[in-house]
A tleap script that builds the chain and sets N, CA, C and O, in Angstrom:
source leaprc.protein.ff14SB
mol = sequence {
  NMET ASP ASN SER GLN ASN VAL TYR PRO VAL
  LYS ASP ASP VAL VAL THR THR LYS GLU TRP
  ILE ILE THR MET LEU ILE LEU LEU ILE PRO
  VAL VAL ASN ILE VAL MET THR PHE VAL TRP
  ALA PHE GLY SER ASN THR LYS PRO SER LYS
  ALA ASN TYR PHE LYS ALA SER ILE LEU PHE
  TRP LEU ILE GLY ILE GLY LEU TYR LEU ILE
  ILE MET PHE THR GLY ILE PHE SER PHE GLY
  ILE LEU ASN SER TYR CILE
}
set mol.1.N position { 22.200 -15.072 -30.279 }
set mol.1.CA position { 21.276 -14.004 -29.953 }
set mol.1.C position { 20.281 -13.842 -31.096 }
set mol.1.O position { 20.659 -13.786 -32.266 }
set mol.2.N position { 19.047 -13.769 -30.747 }
set mol.2.CA position { 17.991 -13.652 -31.744 }
set mol.2.C position { 17.761 -12.183 -32.068 }
set mol.2.O position { 17.368 -11.412 -31.192 }
set mol.3.N position { 17.998 -11.792 -33.294 }
set mol.3.CA position { 17.839 -10.403 -33.712 }
set mol.3.C position { 16.449 -10.095 -34.250 }
set mol.3.O position { 16.194 -8.984 -34.714 }
set mol.4.N position { 15.545 -11.077 -34.189 }
set mol.4.CA position { 14.221 -10.858 -34.745 }
set mol.4.C position { 13.315 -10.048 -33.820 }
set mol.4.O position { 12.268 -9.563 -34.248 }
set mol.5.N position { 13.709 -9.897 -32.559 }
set mol.5.CA position { 12.894 -9.119 -31.620 }
set mol.5.C position { 13.217 -7.639 -31.763 }
set mol.5.O position { 14.380 -7.247 -31.861 }
set mol.6.N position { 12.178 -6.834 -31.773 }
set mol.6.CA position { 12.351 -5.397 -31.904 }
set mol.6.C position { 12.426 -4.793 -30.499 }
set mol.6.O position { 11.474 -4.890 -29.724 }
set mol.7.N position { 13.549 -4.178 -30.182 }
set mol.7.CA position { 13.755 -3.594 -28.858 }
set mol.7.C position { 13.002 -2.279 -28.729 }
set mol.7.O position { 12.492 -1.962 -27.654 }
set mol.8.N position { 12.926 -1.525 -29.788 }
set mol.8.CA position { 12.294 -0.217 -29.761 }
set mol.8.C position { 10.834 -0.333 -30.190 }
set mol.8.O position { 10.478 -1.224 -30.962 }
set mol.9.N position { 9.978 0.582 -29.682 }
set mol.9.CA position { 8.568 0.500 -30.077 }
set mol.9.C position { 8.372 0.718 -31.572 }
set mol.9.O position { 9.116 1.466 -32.207 }
set mol.10.N position { 7.392 0.075 -32.107 }
set mol.10.CA position { 7.050 0.249 -33.508 }
set mol.10.C position { 6.482 1.652 -33.673 }
set mol.10.O position { 5.854 2.181 -32.756 }
set mol.11.N position { 6.696 2.247 -34.819 }
set mol.11.CA position { 6.242 3.620 -35.079 }
set mol.11.C position { 4.743 3.779 -34.811 }
set mol.11.O position { 4.317 4.847 -34.373 }
set mol.12.N position { 3.942 2.756 -35.059 }
set mol.12.CA position { 2.504 2.826 -34.836 }
set mol.12.C position { 2.146 2.916 -33.354 }
set mol.12.O position { 1.065 3.394 -33.010 }
set mol.13.N position { 3.037 2.464 -32.476 }
set mol.13.CA position { 2.762 2.475 -31.039 }
set mol.13.C position { 3.091 3.801 -30.381 }
set mol.13.O position { 2.781 4.000 -29.206 }
set mol.14.N position { 3.711 4.708 -31.112 }
set mol.14.CA position { 4.093 5.999 -30.563 }
set mol.14.C position { 2.896 6.948 -30.625 }
set mol.14.O position { 2.241 7.065 -31.661 }
set mol.15.N position { 2.618 7.620 -29.512 }
set mol.15.CA position { 1.546 8.603 -29.475 }
set mol.15.C position { 2.114 9.916 -30.006 }
set mol.15.O position { 3.095 10.440 -29.477 }
set mol.16.N position { 1.498 10.431 -31.037 }
set mol.16.CA position { 2.014 11.641 -31.673 }
set mol.16.C position { 1.638 12.888 -30.869 }
set mol.16.O position { 0.785 12.845 -29.982 }
set mol.17.N position { 2.289 13.979 -31.200 }
set mol.17.CA position { 1.995 15.254 -30.553 }
set mol.17.C position { 0.547 15.663 -30.804 }
set mol.17.O position { -0.121 16.171 -29.904 }
set mol.18.N position { 0.069 15.446 -32.004 }
set mol.18.CA position { -1.319 15.773 -32.347 }
set mol.18.C position { -2.282 14.976 -31.463 }
set mol.18.O position { -3.267 15.529 -30.972 }
set mol.19.N position { -2.011 13.691 -31.257 }
set mol.19.CA position { -2.878 12.870 -30.402 }
set mol.19.C position { -2.872 13.357 -28.958 }
set mol.19.O position { -3.908 13.360 -28.294 }
set mol.20.N position { -1.686 13.776 -28.467 }
set mol.20.CA position { -1.611 14.289 -27.091 }
set mol.20.C position { -2.375 15.599 -26.956 }
set mol.20.O position { -3.022 15.825 -25.933 }
set mol.21.N position { -2.317 16.460 -27.952 }
set mol.21.CA position { -3.052 17.729 -27.897 }
set mol.21.C position { -4.550 17.465 -27.862 }
set mol.21.O position { -5.273 18.081 -27.080 }
set mol.22.N position { -5.019 16.547 -28.713 }
set mol.22.CA position { -6.442 16.189 -28.706 }
set mol.22.C position { -6.824 15.583 -27.357 }
set mol.22.O position { -7.889 15.879 -26.815 }
set mol.23.N position { -5.955 14.740 -26.824 }
set mol.23.CA position { -6.197 14.130 -25.514 }
set mol.23.C position { -6.330 15.193 -24.435 }
set mol.23.O position { -7.243 15.131 -23.612 }
set mol.24.N position { -5.431 16.164 -24.432 }
set mol.24.CA position { -5.480 17.224 -23.424 }
set mol.24.C position { -6.734 18.087 -23.570 }
set mol.24.O position { -7.316 18.511 -22.571 }
set mol.25.N position { -7.144 18.344 -24.794 }
set mol.25.CA position { -8.371 19.121 -25.011 }
set mol.25.C position { -9.595 18.356 -24.500 }
set mol.25.O position { -10.501 18.952 -23.917 }
set mol.26.N position { -9.622 17.056 -24.715 }
set mol.26.CA position { -10.731 16.236 -24.209 }
set mol.26.C position { -10.729 16.224 -22.683 }
set mol.26.O position { -11.792 16.218 -22.062 }
set mol.27.N position { -9.547 16.221 -22.079 }
set mol.27.CA position { -9.455 16.203 -20.616 }
set mol.27.C position { -9.912 17.520 -19.982 }
set mol.27.O position { -10.106 17.578 -18.767 }
set mol.28.N position { -10.085 18.563 -20.772 }
set mol.28.CA position { -10.586 19.838 -20.252 }
set mol.28.C position { -12.097 19.830 -20.044 }
set mol.28.O position { -12.630 20.710 -19.368 }
set mol.29.N position { -12.790 18.853 -20.612 }
set mol.29.CA position { -14.250 18.800 -20.539 }
set mol.29.C position { -14.656 18.063 -19.263 }
set mol.29.O position { -14.294 16.899 -19.085 }
set mol.30.N position { -15.408 18.727 -18.367 }
set mol.30.CA position { -15.816 18.074 -17.118 }
set mol.30.C position { -16.633 16.803 -17.388 }
set mol.30.O position { -17.361 16.720 -18.377 }
set mol.31.N position { -16.505 15.848 -16.522 }
set mol.31.CA position { -17.157 14.535 -16.533 }
set mol.31.C position { -16.636 13.663 -17.681 }
set mol.31.O position { -16.349 12.483 -17.479 }
set mol.32.N position { -16.514 14.234 -18.873 }
set mol.32.CA position { -15.972 13.482 -20.000 }
set mol.32.C position { -14.535 13.059 -19.688 }
set mol.32.O position { -14.110 11.968 -20.068 }
set mol.33.N position { -13.785 13.930 -18.991 }
set mol.33.CA position { -12.400 13.610 -18.671 }
set mol.33.C position { -12.289 12.358 -17.788 }
set mol.33.O position { -11.366 11.562 -17.959 }
set mol.34.N position { -13.209 12.187 -16.862 }
set mol.34.CA position { -13.176 11.012 -15.989 }
set mol.34.C position { -13.501 9.754 -16.789 }
set mol.34.O position { -12.823 8.735 -16.661 }
set mol.35.N position { -14.533 9.833 -17.609 }
set mol.35.CA position { -14.933 8.677 -18.416 }
set mol.35.C position { -13.809 8.297 -19.389 }
set mol.35.O position { -13.456 7.125 -19.512 }
set mol.36.N position { -13.262 9.287 -20.066 }
set mol.36.CA position { -12.230 9.005 -21.063 }
set mol.36.C position { -10.942 8.499 -20.435 }
set mol.36.O position { -10.217 7.725 -21.060 }
set mol.37.N position { -10.647 8.918 -19.221 }
set mol.37.CA position { -9.464 8.395 -18.533 }
set mol.37.C position { -9.575 6.886 -18.375 }
set mol.37.O position { -8.608 6.162 -18.610 }
set mol.38.N position { -10.755 6.408 -17.978 }
set mol.38.CA position { -10.951 4.969 -17.824 }
set mol.38.C position { -10.986 4.255 -19.176 }
set mol.38.O position { -10.496 3.132 -19.299 }
set mol.39.N position { -11.561 4.901 -20.183 }
set mol.39.CA position { -11.595 4.304 -21.524 }
set mol.39.C position { -10.175 4.139 -22.048 }
set mol.39.O position { -9.816 3.079 -22.561 }
set mol.40.N position { -9.361 5.198 -21.917 }
set mol.40.CA position { -7.991 5.124 -22.412 }
set mol.40.C position { -7.124 4.192 -21.571 }
set mol.40.O position { -6.213 3.557 -22.104 }
set mol.41.N position { -7.385 4.097 -20.281 }
set mol.41.CA position { -6.573 3.234 -19.425 }
set mol.41.C position { -6.847 1.759 -19.685 }
set mol.41.O position { -5.924 0.945 -19.677 }
set mol.42.N position { -8.113 1.410 -19.918 }
set mol.42.CA position { -8.472 -0.002 -20.004 }
set mol.42.C position { -9.051 -0.415 -21.351 }
set mol.42.O position { -9.465 -1.563 -21.514 }
set mol.43.N position { -9.088 0.489 -22.312 }
set mol.43.CA position { -9.605 0.164 -23.640 }
set mol.43.C position { -8.617 -0.686 -24.428 }
set mol.43.O position { -7.404 -0.572 -24.253 }
set mol.44.N position { -9.144 -1.524 -25.284 }
set mol.44.CA position { -8.278 -2.427 -26.049 }
set mol.44.C position { -7.650 -1.751 -27.272 }
set mol.44.O position { -6.669 -2.260 -27.813 }
set mol.45.N position { -8.188 -0.633 -27.708 }
set mol.45.CA position { -7.656 0.047 -28.891 }
set mol.45.C position { -6.676 1.163 -28.558 }
set mol.45.O position { -6.240 1.889 -29.451 }
set mol.46.N position { -6.326 1.308 -27.291 }
set mol.46.CA position { -5.440 2.389 -26.864 }
set mol.46.C position { -3.983 1.951 -26.993 }
set mol.46.O position { -3.640 0.807 -26.696 }
set mol.47.N position { -3.144 2.863 -27.434 }
set mol.47.CA position { -1.715 2.563 -27.542 }
set mol.47.C position { -1.144 2.306 -26.147 }
set mol.47.O position { -1.564 2.949 -25.185 }
set mol.48.N position { -0.189 1.373 -26.022 }
set mol.48.CA position { 0.314 0.972 -24.706 }
set mol.48.C position { 0.861 2.115 -23.849 }
set mol.48.O position { 0.621 2.147 -22.642 }
set mol.49.N position { 1.585 3.042 -24.451 }
set mol.49.CA position { 2.154 4.136 -23.659 }
set mol.49.C position { 1.059 5.046 -23.112 }
set mol.49.O position { 1.153 5.524 -21.981 }
set mol.50.N position { 0.029 5.285 -23.908 }
set mol.50.CA position { -1.087 6.121 -23.475 }
set mol.50.C position { -1.889 5.413 -22.381 }
set mol.50.O position { -2.303 6.039 -21.406 }
set mol.51.N position { -2.105 4.112 -22.545 }
set mol.51.CA position { -2.823 3.331 -21.537 }
set mol.51.C position { -2.062 3.335 -20.213 }
set mol.51.O position { -2.668 3.482 -19.152 }
set mol.52.N position { -0.754 3.176 -20.268 }
set mol.52.CA position { 0.052 3.187 -19.041 }
set mol.52.C position { -0.002 4.541 -18.349 }
set mol.52.O position { -0.051 4.612 -17.121 }
set mol.53.N position { 0.009 5.616 -19.131 }
set mol.53.CA position { -0.084 6.954 -18.553 }
set mol.53.C position { -1.393 7.119 -17.785 }
set mol.53.O position { -1.393 7.635 -16.668 }
set mol.54.N position { -2.498 6.688 -18.371 }
set mol.54.CA position { -3.782 6.875 -17.714 }
set mol.54.C position { -3.986 5.898 -16.553 }
set mol.54.O position { -4.705 6.217 -15.607 }
set mol.55.N position { -3.374 4.728 -16.607 }
set mol.55.CA position { -3.402 3.828 -15.446 }
set mol.55.C position { -2.650 4.478 -14.284 }
set mol.55.O position { -3.093 4.402 -13.138 }
set mol.56.N position { -1.523 5.110 -14.574 }
set mol.56.CA position { -0.773 5.817 -13.538 }
set mol.56.C position { -1.579 7.001 -12.997 }
set mol.56.O position { -1.531 7.288 -11.801 }
set mol.57.N position { -2.316 7.685 -13.870 }
set mol.57.CA position { -3.168 8.795 -13.429 }
set mol.57.C position { -4.230 8.320 -12.452 }
set mol.57.O position { -4.476 8.961 -11.431 }
set mol.58.N position { -4.858 7.192 -12.769 }
set mol.58.CA position { -5.880 6.638 -11.880 }
set mol.58.C position { -5.266 6.257 -10.541 }
set mol.58.O position { -5.871 6.474 -9.492 }
set mol.59.N position { -4.067 5.690 -10.578 }
set mol.59.CA position { -3.378 5.328 -9.329 }
set mol.59.C position { -3.107 6.571 -8.484 }
set mol.59.O position { -3.283 6.539 -7.266 }
set mol.60.N position { -2.683 7.663 -9.115 }
set mol.60.CA position { -2.463 8.910 -8.378 }
set mol.60.C position { -3.768 9.464 -7.823 }
set mol.60.O position { -3.790 9.989 -6.710 }
set mol.61.N position { -4.855 9.355 -8.579 }
set mol.61.CA position { -6.172 9.771 -8.066 }
set mol.61.C position { -6.511 9.008 -6.801 }
set mol.61.O position { -6.933 9.595 -5.805 }
set mol.62.N position { -6.324 7.691 -6.845 }
set mol.62.CA position { -6.668 6.860 -5.688 }
set mol.62.C position { -5.798 7.191 -4.474 }
set mol.62.O position { -6.290 7.237 -3.346 }
set mol.63.N position { -4.523 7.417 -4.708 }
set mol.63.CA position { -3.630 7.812 -3.614 }
set mol.63.C position { -4.069 9.159 -3.045 }
set mol.63.O position { -4.122 9.320 -1.825 }
set mol.64.N position { -4.381 10.118 -3.893 }
set mol.64.CA position { -4.833 11.439 -3.448 }
set mol.64.C position { -6.130 11.364 -2.662 }
set mol.64.O position { -6.263 12.015 -1.626 }
set mol.65.N position { -7.084 10.580 -3.138 }
set mol.65.CA position { -8.349 10.422 -2.423 }
set mol.65.C position { -8.121 9.758 -1.078 }
set mol.65.O position { -8.724 10.150 -0.079 }
set mol.66.N position { -7.252 8.752 -1.045 }
set mol.66.CA position { -6.930 8.075 0.217 }
set mol.66.C position { -6.293 9.030 1.221 }
set mol.66.O position { -6.677 9.048 2.390 }
set mol.67.N position { -5.327 9.818 0.772 }
set mol.67.CA position { -4.695 10.793 1.669 }
set mol.67.C position { -5.694 11.836 2.139 }
set mol.67.O position { -5.680 12.228 3.306 }
set mol.68.N position { -6.556 12.288 1.247 }
set mol.68.CA position { -7.579 13.258 1.612 }
set mol.68.C position { -8.487 12.698 2.705 }
set mol.68.O position { -8.785 13.386 3.681 }
set mol.69.N position { -8.924 11.454 2.541 }
set mol.69.CA position { -9.810 10.844 3.537 }
set mol.69.C position { -9.112 10.672 4.885 }
set mol.69.O position { -9.711 10.895 5.937 }
set mol.70.N position { -7.850 10.277 4.842 }
set mol.70.CA position { -7.093 10.120 6.087 }
set mol.70.C position { -6.983 11.461 6.801 }
set mol.70.O position { -7.226 11.542 8.005 }
set mol.71.N position { -6.622 12.501 6.079 }
set mol.71.CA position { -6.477 13.830 6.683 }
set mol.71.C position { -7.819 14.351 7.185 }
set mol.71.O position { -7.903 14.939 8.264 }
set mol.72.N position { -8.868 14.130 6.392 }
set mol.72.CA position { -10.194 14.608 6.781 }
set mol.72.C position { -10.663 13.919 8.062 }
set mol.72.O position { -11.099 14.587 9.000 }
set mol.73.N position { -10.575 12.586 8.106 }
set mol.73.CA position { -11.037 11.868 9.292 }
set mol.73.C position { -10.151 12.139 10.507 }
set mol.73.O position { -10.646 12.157 11.633 }
set mol.74.N position { -8.871 12.346 10.300 }
set mol.74.CA position { -7.981 12.705 11.394 }
set mol.74.C position { -8.371 14.071 11.958 }
set mol.74.O position { -8.404 14.264 13.173 }
set mol.75.N position { -8.665 15.010 11.067 }
set mol.75.CA position { -9.091 16.337 11.517 }
set mol.75.C position { -10.420 16.294 12.248 }
set mol.75.O position { -10.577 16.941 13.283 }
set mol.76.N position { -11.377 15.543 11.725 }
set mol.76.CA position { -12.682 15.434 12.388 }
set mol.76.C position { -12.535 14.771 13.745 }
set mol.76.O position { -13.136 15.208 14.727 }
set mol.77.N position { -11.729 13.712 13.799 }
set mol.77.CA position { -11.541 12.995 15.062 }
set mol.77.C position { -10.843 13.879 16.097 }
set mol.77.O position { -11.263 13.933 17.252 }
set mol.78.N position { -9.779 14.570 15.682 }
set mol.78.CA position { -9.061 15.409 16.644 }
set mol.78.C position { -9.900 16.613 17.061 }
set mol.78.O position { -9.817 17.041 18.212 }
set mol.79.N position { -10.700 17.167 16.163 }
set mol.79.CA position { -11.579 18.269 16.522 }
set mol.79.C position { -12.648 17.784 17.506 }
set mol.79.O position { -13.001 18.494 18.448 }
set mol.80.N position { -13.153 16.588 17.283 }
set mol.80.CA position { -14.141 16.012 18.192 }
set mol.80.C position { -13.573 15.786 19.582 }
set mol.80.O position { -14.258 16.020 20.578 }
set mol.81.N position { -12.348 15.342 19.660 }
set mol.81.CA position { -11.681 15.131 20.958 }
set mol.81.C position { -11.465 16.477 21.652 }
set mol.81.O position { -11.761 16.619 22.838 }
set mol.82.N position { -10.946 17.468 20.911 }
set mol.82.CA position { -10.692 18.762 21.493 }
set mol.82.C position { -11.993 19.443 21.921 }
set mol.82.O position { -12.040 20.101 22.960 }
set mol.83.N position { -13.017 19.289 21.140 }
set mol.83.CA position { -14.300 19.926 21.435 }
set mol.83.C position { -14.922 19.343 22.695 }
set mol.83.O position { -15.634 20.058 23.401 }
set mol.84.N position { -14.683 18.079 23.003 }
set mol.84.CA position { -15.281 17.470 24.192 }
set mol.84.C position { -14.603 17.953 25.480 }
set mol.84.O position { -15.204 17.876 26.552 }
set mol.85.N position { -13.353 18.452 25.393 }
set mol.85.CA position { -12.634 18.934 26.566 }
set mol.85.C position { -12.866 20.419 26.823 }
set mol.85.O position { -12.508 20.926 27.885 }
set mol.86.N position { -13.454 21.109 25.872 }
set mol.86.CA position { -13.641 22.558 26.033 }
set mol.86.C position { -14.947 22.836 26.707 }
set mol.86.O position { -15.290 23.997 26.934 }
savepdb mol mol.pdb
quit
C-alpha cells in the first residue's frame, strides 16, 4: 500500500469561515451574485470545495428554472383549453 497519497484535503484547500462570510456578503449584491457564482464555479483559482458548491448551485438554478417553465406552460395550456370551452 502506498502511503504517499494524502487521503484528507490539504489545509490550503479548506475554505475558511472568513472566506465563507465574505462569499455570502458578495452573494447579497444583485447581479454581482450571478456573475460571481459562475466565476467561483468555473474559475481556475477557486478552491475545489467552493467550486463544487457553486456548480451544484447552478445545477439547482437550472432545475428550478426548468420546473418553473414546465408549470408555467402547463398552466397557460390548461387555461387556454378551459377558456375555449367557456
